[in-house]
C-alpha positions in Angstrom: -6.3 21.6 -19.9 -6.8 17.8 -20.6 -10.9 16.6 -20.9 -11.8 13.1 -20.2 -15.8 12.0 -21.1 -17.2 9.4 -19.2 -20.6 8.2 -20.0 -20.6 6.3 -16.7 -18.1 7.4 -13.3 -18.1 7.4 -9.7 -17.8 10.3 -7.9 -16.9 11.0 -4.6 -19.6 12.5 -2.1 -17.6 12.7 0.9 -17.9 9.2 2.9 -19.6 7.6 -0.1 -19.9 7.6 -3.8 -22.7 7.6 -6.4 -22.6 6.6 -10.2 -23.0 9.5 -12.4 -23.9 9.7 -16.0 -22.1 11.6 -19.2 -19.8 13.7 -17.0 -16.4 15.8 -18.4 -13.6 15.6 -15.9 -11.6 19.2 -16.8 -8.0 18.3 -15.6 -5.2 20.7 -15.2 -1.5 20.1 -14.2 -2.9 16.6 -12.8 -5.6 17.8 -10.8 -9.3 17.4 -11.6 -10.5 21.5 -11.5 -14.2 20.8 -12.8 -17.0 18.2 -13.6 -19.2 19.4 -15.6 -22.5 17.7 -17.4 -22.4 16.5 -21.3 -19.7 16.2 -23.5 -17.3 18.7 -24.5 -15.5 19.3 -27.9 -12.3 17.6 -27.8 -12.5 15.5 -25.0 -10.8 12.2 -25.0 -13.7 9.2 -24.4 -13.2 7.1 -21.9 -14.2 3.5 -23.3 -15.8 2.1 -20.3 -16.9 2.9 -16.4 -14.6 5.3 -14.7 -13.3 4.4 -10.6 -10.9 5.9 -8.6 -7.6 4.4 -8.7 -6.5 2.9 -5.7 -3.8 3.1 -3.0 -1.7 0.5 -1.9 -0.9 1.1 1.9 2.0 -1.3 2.2 4.7 -2.4 -0.2 8.2 -3.9 0.6 9.4 -3.7 -3.5 12.1 -6.3 -3.2 10.0 -8.9 -1.4 8.4 -8.9 -5.2 11.8 -10.8 -6.3 11.0 -13.3 -3.6 7.6 -14.2 -4.3 7.4 -18.5 -4.8 10.4 -19.0 -3.1 8.9 -19.6 0.4 6.2 -22.4 -0.2 8.4 -25.8 0.1 6.5 -26.0 3.9 8.7 -27.7 6.6 6.6 -30.7 8.4 3.5 -28.4 9.8 6.3 -26.1 11.6 6.5 -23.3 8.9 5.6 -19.8 10.3 6.3 -16.2 10.0 9.3 -16.5 11.6 11.0 -19.1 9.5 9.4 -17.4 6.5 11.7 -14.1 7.8 14.8 -16.7 7.9 14.5 -17.4 4.0 13.8 -13.8 3.3 16.7 -12.4 5.2 18.9 -15.0 2.8 17.2 -13.7 -0.5 17.8 -10.2 0.3 21.7 -10.4 1.7 22.7 -10.8 -2.2 20.4 -8.1 -4.0 22.3 -4.7 -5.5 21.1 -1.3 -5.9 20.3 -2.0 -9.9 18.6 -5.2 -9.3 16.3 -3.8 -6.8 15.4 -1.2 -9.2 14.3 -3.5 -12.2 12.6 -5.4 -9.2 10.6 -2.4 -8.5 9.9 -1.4 -11.7 8.4 -4.8 -12.3 6.3 -4.5 -9.4 5.1 -1.0 -10.1 4.1 -2.0 -13.9 2.3 -4.5 -12.5 0.8 -2.6 -9.4 -0.7 0.3 -12.0 -2.1 -2.5 -14.6 -3.7 -3.9 -11.4 -5.5 -0.6 -10.6 -3.2 0.6 -7.9 -2.3 4.3 -8.5 -0.2 5.1 -5.7 2.3 2.9 -3.5 3.6 3.4 0.3 6.8 2.2 0.1 8.0 0.6 3.6 11.6 1.1 2.5 13.9 -0.9 5.1 16.6 -2.5 2.9 18.8 0.8 2.9 22.7 -0.7 2.7 25.2 -2.5 1.2 25.2 -6.6 1.7 28.1 -6.0 4.9 25.9 -3.5 6.5 28.2 -0.3 5.0 26.2 2.8 3.6 26.2 3.2 0.2 28.3 6.3 -1.1 25.1 8.4 -1.0 23.0 7.2 1.9 19.8 7.3 0.3 21.0 4.9 -2.9 18.8 2.4 -2.3 15.7 4.9 -1.8 16.5 6.5 -4.9 16.2 3.4 -7.0 12.9 3.1 -5.6 11.6 6.9 -6.4 13.4 6.2 -10.4 11.3 2.9 -10.8 8.2 4.3 -9.4 8.7 7.7 -12.0 9.5 5.0 -14.9 6.4 2.9 -14.4 4.2 6.0 -14.0 2.9 5.1 -10.4 3.0 7.8 -7.6 4.8 7.0 -4.7 5.1 7.6 -0.8 8.5 6.7 0.6 8.6 5.6 3.8 12.1 5.0 5.5 12.1 2.2 7.7 13.8 3.0 11.2 15.3 -0.6 11.8 17.2 -0.9 15.4 17.3 -3.6 17.3 16.2 -7.6 16.8 13.7 -7.6 19.5 12.3 -6.3 22.8 14.9 -5.9 25.2 16.2 -4.3 23.2 18.3 -6.9 21.4 21.1 -6.4 19.2 20.4 -6.8 15.5 21.2 -10.3 13.9 23.2 -10.9 11.0 20.2 -11.1 8.7 19.1 -7.5 9.4 22.5 -5.6 8.9 21.3 -4.1 5.8 18.2 -2.2 7.5 20.3 -1.0 10.6 20.6 2.6 11.4 20.9 4.9 14.3 19.1 7.6 15.1 21.0 10.8 14.0 21.5 8.6 10.1 18.0 7.7 10.0 17.5 10.8 10.1 19.7 12.4 7.9 18.3 9.4 5.5 14.7 10.8 6.1 16.5 14.3 5.1 17.8 13.2 1.8 14.4 11.2 0.6 12.5 14.9 1.6 15.2 16.3 -1.0 15.1 13.4 -3.7 10.9 13.7 -3.2 11.0 17.5 -4.3 12.6 16.9 -7.5 9.6 14.5 -8.7 6.3 15.2 -9.8 4.4 12.9 -7.7 6.1 11.5 -5.0 6.2 12.5 -1.0 7.9 11.1 2.2 7.0 10.0 5.8 8.4 7.2 8.2 8.0 4.0 9.1 9.3 2.9 12.3 9.4 -1.1 11.8 7.6 -2.1 15.0 8.1 -1.7 18.6 10.3 -4.8 18.5 12.7 -3.2 16.4 12.9 0.3 17.9 12.5 1.9 21.5 10.7 5.0 22.8 13.6 7.4 22.6 14.4 6.3 19.0 10.8 6.3 18.0 10.1 9.9 19.5 13.3 11.4 18.2 12.3 9.8 14.5 8.9 11.5 14.7 9.9 14.7 15.8 12.3 15.1 12.8 9.9 13.9 10.4 7.4 16.5 11.8 9.8 19.5 11.7 9.9 18.6 7.8 6.3 17.9 7.4 3.7 18.5 10.2 1.7 15.8 7.7 3.8 13.5 7.0 2.4 9.8 7.2 4.0 7.5 9.9 3.5 3.8 9.6 4.3 1.1 11.7 4.3 -3.1 11.9 2.1 -3.5 14.6 0.7 -6.9 16.3 0.9 -8.9 13.1 1.7 -12.2 15.2 0.6 -13.7 18.5 4.2 -14.2 19.8 5.1 -10.3 19.2 2.1 -9.1 21.3 3.2 -11.8 24.2 6.9 -10.4 23.4 5.6 -6.8 23.9 3.5 -7.5 26.9 6.3 -9.5 28.6 8.8 -6.3 28.1 6.2 -3.3 28.7 3.6 -4.8 30.5 1.1 -3.9 27.7 -0.1 -4.8 24.4 1.7 -3.2 21.5 -1.2 -1.1 20.1 -1.9 -0.1 23.7 1.6 1.0 24.3 1.3 2.9 21.2 -1.7 4.6 21.8 -0.4 5.3 25.6 2.8 6.8 24.7 2.6 8.3 21.1 0.2 10.9 19.6 -1.2 8.9 17.4 -3.2 10.6 15.0 -5.0 10.3 11.3 -1.5 10.4 9.8 -0.3 6.8 11.5 -1.5 3.9 10.0 -1.0 1.2 11.7 -0.2 -2.5 9.6 -1.7 -5.7 10.3 -3.0 -4.6 14.0 -4.1 -8.2 13.5 -4.1 -9.2 17.1 -6.3 -6.6 19.0 -8.4 -6.5 22.2 -11.6 -4.4 22.3 -10.3 -1.5 23.9 -7.2 -1.1 21.5 -9.5 -1.0 18.7 -11.5 1.4 20.0 -8.3 3.5 20.7 -7.7 3.2 16.9 -10.8 4.6 16.1 -10.9 7.3 18.3 -7.4 8.2 17.5 -8.4 8.7 13.8 -5.6 6.4 12.7 -6.0 4.1 9.6 -5.6 0.6 9.8 -3.6 -0.9 7.0 -4.5 -4.6 5.9 -2.8 -6.8 3.3 -5.3 -9.8 3.2 -3.1 -11.6 0.8 -0.1 -11.7 2.7 -1.5 -11.9 6.1 -3.4 -15.2 4.8 -0.1 -16.3 2.9 2.0 -15.7 6.2 -0.9 -17.4 8.4 -0.8 -14.2 10.6 -4.5 -14.3 11.2 -7.3 -12.0 10.7 -8.3 -8.3 11.5 -11.7 -7.8 12.8 -13.0 -5.3 9.6 -16.5 -5.5 10.2 -16.4 -4.5 13.7 -13.6 -1.9 13.3 -15.3 -0.4 10.3 -19.0 -0.5 11.9 -17.4 1.9 14.6 -15.8 4.4 11.9 -12.5 3.0 11.5 -10.6 3.4 8.4 -8.9 0.5 6.4 -6.7 0.9 3.8 -4.7 -2.0 1.6 -1.7 -3.2 0.9 0.0 -6.2 -1.1 3.1 -5.9 1.0 5.3 -9.0 0.3 3.5 -9.2 -3.4 2.5 -12.7 -3.2 -0.2 -11.2 -5.0 -0.4 -7.8 -7.0 -4.2 -7.1 -7.5 -6.3 -4.5 -5.9 -9.5 -6.5 -6.5 -7.7 -9.8 -4.9 -7.3 -7.8 -1.6 -10.8 -6.5 -1.3 -12.6 -10.0 -2.2 -10.2 -11.4 0.3 -10.7 -8.7 3.0 -14.4 -9.7 2.4 -14.6 -13.1 2.4 -12.6 -13.4 5.7 -15.2 -12.0 7.5 -17.7 -14.2 5.9 -15.7 -17.3 6.8 -15.4 -15.7 10.5 -18.8 -14.7 10.8 -20.6 -16.9 8.5 -22.5 -14.8 6.8 -22.7 -12.9 3.3 -22.6 -9.6 2.2 -21.0 -7.9 4.9 -18.8 -5.1 4.4 -21.6 -2.5 2.9 -23.9 0.0 4.6 -27.8 1.4 4.2 -26.2 4.1 1.7 -24.1 1.9 0.0 -25.3 -1.5 -0.3 -23.0 -2.9 -2.7 -20.1 -4.7 -0.9 -17.8 -3.6 -4.4 -18.8 -0.3 -4.3 -18.3 0.4 -0.7 -14.9 -1.4 -0.3 -13.1 0.0 -3.5 -14.3 3.7 -2.2 -13.6 3.2 1.6 -10.4 1.7 0.9 -9.0 4.0 -1.4 -10.1 7.2 0.4 -8.5 5.8 3.3 -5.4 4.7 1.7 -5.1 8.5 0.7 -5.4 9.5 4.1 -2.8 6.9 4.7 -0.2 8.5 2.3 -1.2 12.0 2.9 -1.9 12.4 -0.6 -4.1 14.2 -2.8 -5.9 11.1 -4.4 -8.3 8.3 -3.6 -11.6 9.9 -5.0 -13.0 11.7 -7.7 -13.8 15.2 -7.2 -13.1 18.9 -7.9 -9.6 19.7 -6.5 -8.5 15.7 -6.4 -5.8 14.2 -8.5 -6.4 12.8 -11.7 -5.6 9.4 -10.8 -8.4 6.8 -12.3 -9.4 3.6 -14.1 -11.4 3.1 -17.1 -13.0 -0.7 -16.6 -13.3 -2.7 -20.0 -16.7 -2.8 -21.6 -16.2 -6.0 -23.1 -15.1 -8.1 -20.2 -17.7 -6.4 -17.9 -20.3 -7.6 -20.6 -19.8 -11.0 -19.5 -21.4 -10.2 -16.0 -24.0 -7.9 -14.1 -22.8 -4.9 -15.8 -25.2 -2.2 -14.9 -23.8 0.1 -12.4 -25.6 -1.1 -9.5 -23.7 -4.4 -9.5 -20.7 -3.4 -11.5 -17.9 -2.8 -8.9 -19.4 -6.2 -7.5 -19.0 -7.9 -10.2 -15.2 -6.7 -10.6 -14.4 -7.6 -7.4 -16.3 -11.1 -6.7 -16.7 -12.4 -10.1 -13.8 -11.3 -12.2 -11.9 -13.8 -14.1 -9.5 -11.6 -15.8 -8.4 -7.9 -15.0 -11.4 -5.6 -16.3 -8.9 -2.6 -16.5 -8.5 -0.9 -19.7 -6.8 1.9 -18.9 -5.4 3.6 -15.6 -4.9 7.6 -15.5 -2.2 8.4 -12.8 -1.7 12.1 -12.3 -3.2 13.3 -15.5 -1.6 11.0 -17.5 -2.2 7.7 -19.2 0.0 5.1 -17.6 -1.9 2.1 -18.9 -3.7 2.1 -22.7 -5.5 -1.0 -23.6 -4.2 -3.0 -20.7 -0.8 -2.6 -21.7 2.0 -0.6 -20.3 4.5 0.8 -22.7 7.5 -0.5 -20.9 6.1 -4.0 -19.6 7.9 -6.4 -22.0 11.3 -4.8 -21.7 11.0 -4.4 -17.9 10.0 -8.1 -17.3 13.0 -9.4 -19.5 15.3 -7.2 -16.9 13.3 -8.7 -14.6 13.6 -12.4 -15.1 17.5 -11.9 -15.6 17.4 -10.3 -12.5 15.2 -13.1 -10.7 17.6 -16.2 -12.6 20.5 -14.4 -11.0 19.1 -13.9 -7.6 17.9 -17.8 -7.4 21.5 -18.9 -8.7 23.3 -17.1 -5.5 20.8 -18.6 -3.0 
């Protein structure tokens, strides 16, 4: 039994959160089993306010190695689609060993930045020539290992990728490492379930890549298979990220992508619709009614010029939004939340938008809402501090927060909107300290390996 005393701690009260003073958490086997008043003898003392860890709902780990290689411009003609071509060239040479080093670096950066769990939208399955590795799940296992070494919880989402576009169109050469038929994909999913069962803080779902990359029969077969393995397994899908995708879907199916998904699949709270940027009012209400989570990645969506999700209206109607770092052009939960709010301010020409009467603090509202929604999107027992929940938590630095408005009333507003450096002092995942005094025990040796990998990959471009 571990104990942690916090002078100030943000505890969950259903759909909202509230600051409490002088509480001791009792933690057994990674789970909070009790929260009692006062400081118990022998309890570890949190040297700052305690908040829940954040869930990263959308990650392509290998793209961390690609960050910074796609900002040269093309005389005003650059877009998501030109960016994708450069990305394909980059990933064509990554080995299993390099992928693990990249992921290890990324996951250490994540836990230092406040993420305690990551949903890995994993589609780099095969060898550079498209042939299977000796072990079908070799790449997935490398990412499982990287997460375990970094100390972050992982929800593995093997990606079903069959086609290059609506039609269906055959896969192009840049996608050969992604492609599986349904039978092989379902075997990959089963293999990932077997790998996760051997680990303390891992689970598995699936990720049909997008409606342009799968057809209805393959989508249905993949969902049926994973539901037979786990009825609550998360299902994530890229949807309506780009206007071209919406137009192509409408030309092929006669309807918009989110509407097609709502009409043809049994969407529920275990689905996470990634981006969903370009939706109409009917689709927005349909997502809310289905209970699905919208997975929004503000820094990547801004970097790629995707557009802005209608977050304000979606949340006001009862929708749930999780955040992800996607391409990892930024690896900061704080920056994702800041941009999530600022995009709404720019669109609406108003301030302090994403909050409510019960929680007028934008920072506190956003942190609680997105952490809870992230936990739902990963079917994980995390995202809030309450009895029965996993002990995934962050200790904020008293020293750094003392330079800003730091009463509990304003604390998370200062963290999200005014932090000039990371305000995170310690991070606990599944009851174990992973970051202490802002440092991860493996960060330097992993960074050295990552720098070498990056040089090798840059030389091969």
